[in-house]
N, C-alpha and C positions, 0 to 999 in steps of 0.2 A: 251537374246532377239535376238542376231545374229544367234544363233542355230535355233530358231523358224522360222526366215525368210528363212534360209537355207533349213529347212524341207519343207516349203511351195514351195520354188523354185524346190525342188527335186520331188515333186508330181505334178508339173505343176499347182499350185494353184496361180493365179495371186494376186499380192499385189501392192498398189500404188508405183510407181517408187521412189518417194521422200522418202517414209518410208523405202523401201528396201535399198536404198543407205545410208540412215542415220544409219540403222542397221549395215551394212557392215563397216561403219566408226567408230563404237563404240569402237572397240579395239584400233584403232589408237588414237582416242580422249582420251581414258582412259590412254593410255601410256603417251600422252602429258600432261595430268592433273597430273599424278604422278610425272613426271619430273619437272613440274612447281612447284609443292608442295615441293618437296625436295630442289629445288633451292631457293624457298622463305624461307625455314627453315634454309638453310645455310646462307642467307643474314641477317635473323633476329636473328641469334645465339648471336651476341654481345648484341642486345637489350634484348634478352631473359635472358642472363646472368645478365645483369644490373637489370632487373626487378625481377629476382629470388633473387638477393642480397637485393634489397629493401624490398621484401616480408619477407625474413628471418629476417631482422632488425625490421620490423614492428611487426612481431610475437614475437620477443624477448622483445621489448619495451611493448607490450600489455600484455605479460605473467607477466612481472614485475609489471605493473600497476594493474593487477587483484590481484596478491599476496599482494600488498600494500593496496588495497582496503579491502581485507579480514582481513589484520592485523588491519587496522584502525576500521573496523566494530567490531572486538573483543574487542579493547581497549576503543572505544568511542561510539559505536553504540547503538541501542535501547535496547539491551539485558544487557547493563552494569549497575551495581548497582547504579552508580553515576547519572544516567539519570532519570529525572522526567518523569512522564507519558505524560505531555504536550510536553516536549522536544522530547520524544520518538515518538509521533505522527508525529512530523515534520521530524524526522530522518527517520521514516518508509517510508514516501513519497519520501524523497531524495534518499534513497538507492534503493527503487523500480524503480525509474526512471533511476538511475545510472545502475542498473542491466539490464534494458531493452536496454540501450545504448550499454553496454558491450556485450550483446548477439548479437546485430546487427553487432558490429564490428567483433565479433568472426565469424559470418556467412560469412562476406565479406573475412576475412583472410582464411577461409576454402576453399572458391571458388578459391582464388589466389593460395593457395597451390596445389590444384588439377590441376589447369591450368599449373603450372610449374613442376608438378610431384614431389612435395615435400611431405615428411612424414607429416601426420596430427598431429597437436599439441592438447593435451587434457588440459582442464582447470578445474580441480576438484574444485577449489575455487568458480567457478560460480555456480556449483551444490550445494555447501555448503551454499552459500549466498541465493540461491533460497529456499532451505529447511528451513533455519533459518527464513527468512522473512515470509514464509507461517506459520511456527509455531507461531511466534510472532504476526502475524496478528490476531489470535484468541483473544488475550488479548487486543490489541490496538484498534481493530475494535469495540469491546464491550465498551471500554472506551470512544472512539470517539462518539459512539452512545448515551451514557449516557450524556456526556457533551453537545451534540447537543440538546438532549431532555431538559436538565436543562436550556439551553439558551433560548429555545422556551418558556418554562414555566415561565422563569424569567420576560418575557414581560407582563405577566398576571397581571391585576390590582388586588390589594389586596382585594377589595370589591367583585370581581368577582371570586376569587380563590375557586376551589372545591378541598378540601384536599383529597378526594378520588382518584382524578386523580394522585396526587403525591404518595399516598400509593400504588396504583396499578402499577405505573411506577417503584418505588423503589423495590417492590416485583418481578417484571418482571426482572429487572437487576440482582437482587440477585440470581434468579433461573438460569439465563443464566450463571452467574459466577460459580454456583455449577455444571453446566453441562460441563464445560470446561474439556478437557482431564486431567486426574490426573497427568500425567507426567509433565504438565506445571507448577505444584505447586513449583517445585524446581527453577524455573526461577525467577530472580530478579523483573521483571515487575508484576508477579502475586501478590506478597505481596502488591505492591503499588495499583494495581487494586482492590484488596480486601479491602484495607484501604479506597479507594475512594468510592466504592459501599456501604460498610458498614457505612461509615461516612455519606453518603447522606441518607441512610435508617434511621439511628439513629436521623437524624435532623428533620425528619417528625413529630415526637411527639411534639417537641418544637414549630414547625410551627402550629401544630394543637392547641396547648395551646394558642398561640397568636391570633388564629382565634376565640377564645372564645367570644361569644356575651356578656358576662358579663364585658368585658373590657370597660372602659369609658376613656374619655380624661385624667382625673386625674391619671388613672392607666398608661397610656402611658407616661405621664409626669414623673411619678415616675420611669418608666422603663428607660427613658432617663437619669434621675438623677443617677440611680444605675449603668447603663452601661457606662455612659459618652459619649453616642452616641446621636447625634442630628438628628432627621428625621421629615419630614413633612407628616402627615397622610391625606393629602387631597385625597379624594377618586378617583379623576380624574387623579392623577399623581403617587401615591404611588403604586409601584409594588412589586411583589415577589422578583425581582432582587434587589430592594433596601434593602430588608430584608436580603438577602444573603450577600450583600456587607458589612453589619454591623458586621458580625461575632459574632452574638449573642449566638452561641453555647457555648462560654466560660462563659456565665452567666446563664446557665441552672438552677442552684439552685435558684438564685435571681428571675429569671422569674417565676419559679414554685411558689415561695412564693407570688408574686404579683398576679398571675392568681388565686391561691387558695383563696387569700383574696377578690379578686373581686367576685368570685363565692359565697363566704359567704355573702358578702354585698348584692348581688342580692337575695339571699335566704331570708335574713332579710327583 
């Protein structure tokens, strides 16, 4: 800038006096700024050393916390064989939130390390947790979707139940399970997911049997006697959820005999 104004002056091209003087003073102002910056750096050196030490300590503590989180995840997390699907859904949410928080902390520490010219620290455990949660999400999201649908269907009154809705829903979840990446089948949650999906699908024929129009009050009374389950068949209160809660799948053979007998009676 100073050279430009010097060139203008050389060729007698007038420039505002205030601008020309400011341009000539730039070199002096720059020298003063550099001097003040160096002086400030010297004054702040003790503070910088203090905060550098604080940052190093924070990084060490954070790295240890990340390693411990990864270790706990492997021992007690949603991929462990001892964890049920319902427990796993909760753990997935907890670890997803924890990973977001740790990534935010990592970003803050990276900025601090850059500020104090420290070597950046890598956290491979965070990448591991991120990859694991994405893999497990395929299975747990499907399970959560199925349980949510079953919960919705459970509120349906027995008299209003359309068995075809359950059949289509069960088939849909079964197809989604089959489309999961094949490498997930070696994961502990996959076996539990398969059991839940197949168990729900296998329960549909039993529900369909109980929806048989041939059943009368005496047959329902017989059903209560055989299963030892008490239930009130009032059409305005009895829901599919009430039926689920009874665990009647354990009495499939007995229910089959009662339904078949009811069908024969109706035919007669």
